[in-house]
VMD Tcl script that draws the C-alpha trace (Angstrom):
set ca {
  {0.00 0.00 0.00}
  {2.93 2.33 0.74}
  {4.33 1.67 -2.76}
  {0.95 2.36 -4.34}
  {0.56 5.57 -2.33}
  {3.98 6.77 -3.55}
  {3.08 6.00 -7.17}
  {-0.24 7.84 -6.86}
  {1.20 10.73 -4.89}
  {-1.27 10.30 -2.04}
  {-1.28 8.96 1.53}
  {-1.76 5.31 2.50}
  {-5.12 6.09 4.10}
  {-6.27 7.64 0.80}
  {-5.27 4.45 -1.01}
  {-7.19 2.36 1.51}
  {-10.26 4.55 1.17}
  {-10.06 4.62 -2.62}
  {-9.93 0.82 -2.82}
  {-12.86 0.60 -0.36}
  {-15.00 2.93 -2.56}
  {-15.12 5.47 0.25}
  {-17.03 8.69 -0.55}
  {-14.31 10.56 1.39}
  {-12.11 10.28 -1.72}
  {-13.11 12.25 -4.81}
  {-13.99 10.28 -7.93}
  {-10.91 11.33 -9.94}
  {-8.44 10.24 -7.23}
  {-10.40 7.06 -6.58}
  {-10.27 6.05 -10.25}
  {-6.55 6.89 -10.53}
  {-5.67 4.79 -7.48}
  {-7.81 1.89 -8.62}
  {-6.24 2.00 -12.10}
  {-2.74 1.85 -10.59}
  {-3.80 -1.02 -8.33}
  {-5.07 -2.99 -11.34}
  {-1.89 -2.26 -13.30}
  {0.39 -3.51 -10.51}
  {-1.84 -6.38 -9.38}
  {-2.49 -4.91 -5.92}
  {-5.52 -6.10 -3.95}
  {-6.73 -5.00 -0.53}
  {-6.14 -7.80 1.99}
  {-9.58 -7.92 3.55}
  {-8.61 -10.54 6.14}
  {-5.65 -8.50 7.32}
  {-7.77 -5.35 7.49}
  {-10.43 -7.12 9.52}
  {-7.81 -8.53 11.89}
  {-6.33 -5.07 12.39}
  {-9.73 -3.51 12.99}
  {-10.95 -6.51 15.00}
  {-14.00 -6.54 12.77}
  {-15.21 -9.15 10.29}
  {-17.64 -6.75 8.54}
  {-20.11 -9.63 8.60}
  {-23.55 -9.88 10.17}
  {-24.94 -13.34 10.84}
  {-28.64 -13.80 10.06}
  {-30.20 -16.83 11.74}
  {-33.60 -18.04 10.55}
  {-35.37 -19.60 13.52}
  {-37.82 -21.65 11.51}
  {-38.41 -25.33 10.94}
  {-39.15 -25.68 7.22}
  {-41.62 -28.26 5.99}
  {-43.44 -29.09 2.76}
  {-46.30 -26.91 4.01}
  {-44.14 -24.00 5.17}
  {-41.06 -23.51 3.04}
  {-38.00 -21.27 3.24}
  {-38.98 -19.64 -0.06}
  {-42.24 -18.24 1.33}
  {-42.47 -14.41 1.68}
  {-41.41 -15.01 5.28}
  {-38.43 -15.16 5.56}
  {-37.47 -14.09 2.02}
  {-38.96 -10.57 2.18}
  {-37.21 -9.88 5.49}
  {-33.95 -11.21 4.06}
  {-34.29 -8.94 1.03}
  {-34.52 -5.83 3.20}
  {-31.68 -7.01 5.45}
  {-29.34 -7.87 2.57}
  {-29.94 -4.64 0.68}
  {-29.20 -2.51 3.73}
  {-26.15 -4.45 4.95}
  {-24.47 -4.72 1.54}
  {-25.04 -1.00 0.97}
  {-23.14 -0.41 4.22}
  {-20.23 -2.62 3.09}
  {-21.14 -5.65 5.22}
  {-21.39 -9.28 4.20}
  {-24.40 -11.39 5.17}
  {-23.85 -14.81 6.70}
  {-27.16 -16.66 6.39}
  {-27.69 -19.77 8.48}
  {-30.22 -21.71 10.53}
  {-30.35 -22.93 14.09}
  {-28.38 -26.09 13.35}
  {-25.24 -24.11 12.43}
  {-25.66 -21.15 14.78}
  {-22.73 -22.21 16.98}
  {-20.08 -22.54 14.27}
  {-16.94 -20.43 14.20}
  {-18.03 -18.16 11.33}
  {-21.16 -17.10 13.23}
  {-19.18 -16.46 16.41}
  {-16.73 -14.32 14.42}
  {-19.52 -12.06 13.09}
  {-19.76 -8.45 14.25}
  {-23.47 -8.75 14.96}
  {-26.47 -11.03 14.79}
  {-29.99 -10.74 13.40}
  {-32.41 -13.38 14.67}
  {-35.53 -13.99 12.60}
  {-37.95 -15.50 15.09}
  {-37.94 -15.61 18.88}
  {-38.97 -19.24 19.23}
  {-41.64 -20.58 21.56}
  {-41.41 -18.81 24.92}
  {-38.36 -16.91 23.58}
  {-36.15 -19.97 23.81}
  {-34.28 -18.97 20.63}
  {-33.45 -15.54 22.05}
  {-31.99 -17.07 25.20}
  {-29.96 -19.55 23.14}
  {-28.30 -16.93 20.92}
  {-27.68 -14.56 23.83}
  {-24.84 -16.90 24.76}
  {-22.89 -15.80 21.68}
  {-22.45 -12.38 23.28}
  {-22.90 -10.52 19.98}
  {-24.83 -7.30 19.35}
  {-28.24 -8.76 18.46}
  {-31.51 -7.55 16.99}
  {-34.57 -9.81 16.94}
  {-37.60 -9.94 14.65}
  {-40.76 -10.48 16.69}
  {-42.76 -8.94 19.51}
  {-41.48 -6.51 22.12}
  {-40.41 -8.22 25.34}
  {-42.18 -7.92 28.67}
  {-40.85 -6.85 32.06}
  {-37.08 -6.91 32.27}
  {-36.46 -8.10 28.70}
  {-34.15 -5.50 27.15}
  {-33.48 -7.11 23.77}
  {-33.72 -4.87 20.73}
  {-36.74 -6.04 18.77}
  {-38.20 -4.99 15.42}
  {-41.66 -6.21 14.51}
  {-45.23 -5.38 13.64}
  {-47.85 -4.10 16.05}
  {-49.28 -7.58 16.58}
  {-51.67 -6.47 19.30}
  {-53.22 -3.87 16.99}
  {-53.49 -6.54 14.31}
  {-55.61 -8.64 16.67}
  {-57.73 -5.62 17.60}
  {-58.42 -4.78 13.95}
  {-59.56 -8.35 13.24}
  {-61.93 -8.23 16.22}
  {-63.28 -4.83 15.16}
  {-64.03 -6.18 11.70}
  {-65.91 -9.20 13.04}
  {-67.91 -7.01 15.42}
  {-68.81 -4.58 12.64}
  {-70.37 -7.36 10.54}
  {-72.24 -8.94 13.44}
  {-70.08 -11.96 14.22}
  {-70.53 -13.19 17.79}
  {-68.90 -16.64 17.91}
  {-65.26 -16.18 16.85}
  {-62.36 -18.65 16.91}
  {-58.61 -17.91 17.12}
  {-56.25 -20.44 15.50}
  {-52.54 -20.29 16.40}
  {-49.85 -20.95 18.96}
  {-49.73 -18.29 21.72}
  {-46.45 -19.74 23.03}
  {-44.83 -17.53 20.37}
  {-44.67 -13.90 21.53}
  {-45.98 -12.52 18.22}
  {-48.99 -14.85 18.20}
  {-49.65 -14.13 21.86}
  {-49.88 -10.41 21.16}
  {-52.33 -11.04 18.30}
  {-54.45 -13.14 20.62}
  {-54.35 -10.58 23.45}
  {-55.50 -7.78 21.17}
  {-58.25 -9.98 19.73}
  {-59.49 -11.15 23.14}
  {-59.40 -7.72 24.79}
  {-61.34 -6.00 22.03}
  {-64.02 -8.70 22.01}
  {-64.23 -8.68 25.81}
  {-65.39 -5.09 25.69}
  {-68.48 -6.39 23.88}
  {-69.09 -9.37 26.13}
  {-67.64 -11.93 23.69}
  {-65.05 -14.59 24.54}
  {-63.41 -16.29 21.53}
  {-62.50 -19.96 21.39}
  {-58.76 -20.68 21.21}
  {-57.61 -23.52 18.96}
  {-53.93 -24.09 19.69}
  {-51.99 -25.21 16.63}
  {-48.19 -25.54 16.63}
  {-47.68 -25.64 12.84}
  {-48.48 -22.56 10.74}
  {-49.45 -24.59 7.68}
  {-52.42 -25.10 5.41}
  {-52.82 -28.66 6.69}
  {-52.96 -27.41 10.27}
  {-55.76 -25.00 9.34}
  {-57.72 -27.82 7.74}
  {-57.29 -29.97 10.84}
  {-58.41 -27.15 13.15}
  {-61.74 -26.64 11.37}
  {-62.39 -30.37 11.10}
  {-61.90 -30.65 14.85}
  {-64.52 -27.92 15.38}
  {-66.96 -29.78 13.15}
  {-66.38 -33.07 14.94}
  {-67.16 -31.42 18.27}
  {-70.16 -29.63 16.77}
  {-68.83 -26.27 17.97}
  {-70.87 -23.26 16.91}
  {-68.75 -20.53 15.28}
  {-69.20 -17.82 12.66}
  {-65.72 -16.24 12.42}
  {-62.08 -17.38 12.34}
  {-58.99 -15.28 13.02}
  {-55.93 -17.32 12.01}
  {-52.42 -16.22 12.99}
  {-51.08 -16.84 9.46}
  {-52.45 -16.77 5.93}
  {-51.62 -20.45 5.44}
  {-53.71 -21.41 8.49}
  {-56.55 -19.22 7.22}
  {-56.49 -20.78 3.74}
  {-56.51 -24.26 5.24}
  {-59.50 -23.28 7.37}
  {-61.37 -22.05 4.29}
  {-60.61 -25.25 2.41}
  {-62.05 -27.31 5.26}
  {-65.12 -25.08 5.54}
  {-65.87 -25.51 1.83}
  {-65.45 -29.28 2.15}
  {-67.96 -29.19 5.02}
  {-70.50 -27.31 2.89}
  {-70.02 -23.95 4.60}
  {-69.98 -20.68 2.67}
  {-67.19 -18.13 3.19}
  {-67.97 -15.41 4.16}
  {-71.74 -15.92 4.37}
  {-71.65 -18.65 7.02}
  {-68.16 -18.05 8.43}
  {-65.90 -15.00 8.03}
  {-62.13 -15.62 7.94}
  {-59.17 -13.26 8.50}
  {-55.55 -14.33 8.13}
  {-52.27 -12.63 8.98}
  {-49.28 -11.55 6.82}
  {-50.91 -10.52 3.49}
  {-48.96 -12.99 1.39}
  {-49.25 -13.04 -2.43}
  {-50.75 -16.54 -2.14}
  {-53.50 -15.20 0.10}
  {-54.28 -12.35 -2.29}
  {-54.64 -14.77 -5.22}
  {-56.56 -17.38 -3.22}
  {-60.20 -18.08 -4.13}
  {-61.92 -16.33 -2.51}
  {-59.21 -13.64 -2.03}
  {-58.23 -13.68 1.62}
  {-58.91 -10.86 4.07}
  {-55.80 -10.46 6.21}
  {-53.61 -8.26 8.40}
  {-50.68 -6.81 6.49}
  {-47.19 -6.39 7.93}
  {-44.34 -4.87 5.92}
  {-41.54 -7.44 6.00}
  {-39.20 -5.62 3.62}
  {-39.28 -2.46 5.73}
  {-38.77 -4.66 8.77}
  {-35.65 -6.15 7.21}
  {-34.20 -2.71 6.57}
  {-34.87 -1.67 10.18}
  {-33.27 -4.86 11.53}
  {-30.11 -4.17 9.53}
  {-29.92 -0.50 10.52}
  {-30.31 -1.28 14.19}
  {-27.72 -4.05 14.29}
  {-25.23 -1.76 12.50}
  {-25.93 0.95 15.08}
  {-25.32 -1.54 17.91}
  {-22.02 -2.62 16.32}
  {-20.96 1.03 16.25}
  {-21.83 1.43 19.92}
  {-24.84 3.67 19.40}
  {-27.97 3.71 21.56}
  {-30.78 1.75 19.90}
  {-34.45 1.24 20.74}
  {-36.95 -1.43 19.73}
  {-39.46 -0.45 17.06}
  {-42.92 -1.73 16.17}
  {-44.36 -1.02 12.70}
  {-48.01 -0.33 12.00}
  {-50.25 -3.11 10.68}
  {-53.19 -2.72 8.29}
  {-56.35 -4.79 7.92}
  {-56.84 -5.68 4.25}
  {-60.50 -6.52 3.61}
  {-61.05 -8.73 0.58}
  {-63.67 -11.45 0.08}
  {-63.53 -13.66 3.16}
}
mol new
graphics top color blue
foreach p $ca { graphics top sphere $p radius 0.5 }
foreach p [lrange $ca 0 end-1] q [lrange $ca 1 end] { graphics top cylinder $p $q radius 0.2 }
display resetview
């Protein structure tokens, strides 16, 4: 680098910045330095730079999700979140190390500058697990309770539940069902908002606990209601896949949606929008969430003060 600086007539730090595409170096100098580097076969030793700075310029992204044939890794969740994360981190000059729970303890993850966790796990078990890595961490999910001081980015899940309840009340539904797994903090907040809003009108919804957020699980939930001869006229499912499975089962049972039973999902996935009938759902902006996750983990890495942030949700009324 000293030789290159002498050839270019600039300082070593200017050479370093020019090769790193730093905006602190004007375009003419940057191009001249880069041309000399190409001519003489000089390349920036990224490993040496990282060792000197004690930084890897890498953020590990762990997807806390058990994929299955009914809930795949190429669904909008987690891909939309990953899109926002990757765009923001690469723009800041960081590499993205994408992995899952099985490889979360390997050396490359431990060497990362920070960690983004997509999913808190049931009862926040994933958060507690990755805390042991001791890395600056930002979590996608629901804000913690009590003494939990993790930085969290997510949607206003409680408001999402309230908006679903308000919709059912406005169209005269009085026997609602919630399908989901409240062991997950996000789902619990959706349930709490749903229950509290209905309670103000003297209505108590039935909870159908389902661990899997799949179409098959939604089908099974509605069939179990039919077998028990439970009376219901509305379903709030904690994912679009659950909601679509519920609709499929209702149609098989001879029920009309939404005339006999109204259904609202959660996520506003493209599959839900193109479903027949098009699914009413609660929308959350995953891409924006990914950008926020990346910005906050970068701020933590730089030692800045960071706060959790919840994004607004929107009820999308379609045909169900």
